N, C-alpha and C positions, 0 to 999 in steps of 0.2 A: 537602655541606659536608665530611663526614668525608674524603672521597677528596681534596678540595683541601688540607685540613690535613695529611693524610699525604703528600701529593705534594710540599707545601712542606718538611715535616719531612725527607724524603728527599733533596730537593735541596740543603737547608742542611748536612744531615750529609755529603753527598757533597762539598760545597764545603770544609767544614772538614777533612776527611779528605785530600782532594787538596792543600791547602795544607800540612797537617801533613807529608806525604809529601815536599813540596817543598823542605823545608828540609833533609831528610836528606842527610849527607854532609860532605866536607871544605870549608873555607872558608878564605881567606887575605885580609889586608887591612892596614890602617893605622888606628892610633889617632891622632886628631887629624891625620892626614896625615904621621905621623912615625915612631911605633914599629910594628914589624911585629908582627903578631898572627894567629894561627890559630884555627879552631874545627872542632871534629868534633861533629856534631849529629846526633841521632837522635830520631824521635818515635814514639811508640805511644799510640793512642787521644786524641790531642790534648795528651800529655804530652811535654815535651822534656827530654832530658837530653844528656850529652856533656862535652867539655872545652874551655875557653878558655885559651889560652896566649900570653904575649908570647915571641917567638922571635928577639929581636934582641940577643944577649949580646955582640957585636963593639963594642969601645970605637971603632974606627974606622968606625962605622956610616955608611952613606950619608946619613943624615939625623939625625945626633945633635943634640940642642938644645943651646943656647948652654953650658950648664953640664955638658953630656956625659953626662947622666943615663941614656941608653939602656941600658947594661949593668947599671945599678945596679936600674932599674925592672923590668927583665927578670928580674933575679935575685930580687927581692923578690916579684913576682907569680907567676912560674914557671907551672906548669899548674894550673888550678883547675877543680874538678868544678862541672859545673852542677846546681842543685837548684831545685825549685819552679817548673820550667819549664812553660810554657802556650803553646799555638798556637791562635788563633782567627782565622779569616778570613786576612788577609795580615799580622796582628799577632802578635807574639812577644813574652813576658816570661820572664825567668829571674834566678836569683841566683847568685852565687858569693861566696866569703870571700876578702878581702884583709886581712893583719894581723888576722885573726880578726874583721873587721867584715863584715857582709852588704853587697854592692853588687848593686843591683837594676838590671837592664837591660831596656829596652823597644826593640822594633825593628819595622821594616816591610820585608817581602819584596817586591820588584818584579823579576820575572824571575830573573836570576842574580846579583842584588845585594840584599844585607841590610844595611841601616843601623840601627845601634844606637845608643842614647843612654843615658847614665848620669850620676850626679853624684858626685864624690868630693871631700870637704873643701869642700862648697858650691861647686865648680866643675863646669859642665856639661862632659861629655866626649862626643865623637862618634867612633863606629868605623864604618868602611865596609869591608864584605867582599864579596868576589867568590867564586862557587862555582870549586872546583878542578876543571877538567875532565879526566878520565883520557885519557891519551894512548895 
């Protein structure tokens, strides 16, 4: 029985660690299909750290919203340090600060796609990221 429990624990540990290593690196994508965003993620022992940044400061953006908020949102958000990050299985959670308020993100990794969700001012927000492949 001890061998079975030890084997199970080893398999579980390996799965968690392989996922954690799976989100390491550079990511790029869109917030709500509109605002360009990047993430640089690193894991160590199941803890996630890094930076999340809106990168669309151009007022003539490819996809500005009707009010033209792309440059303003990007300037407000800028680069945010990830804190309280955790990776478990294919799930990830972390926090950033926006206007001195904590924003909690939850996400799921599937291959080279990371989908994050959060809520800001009681509105749900979806962020879809894809891994940046080195050329």
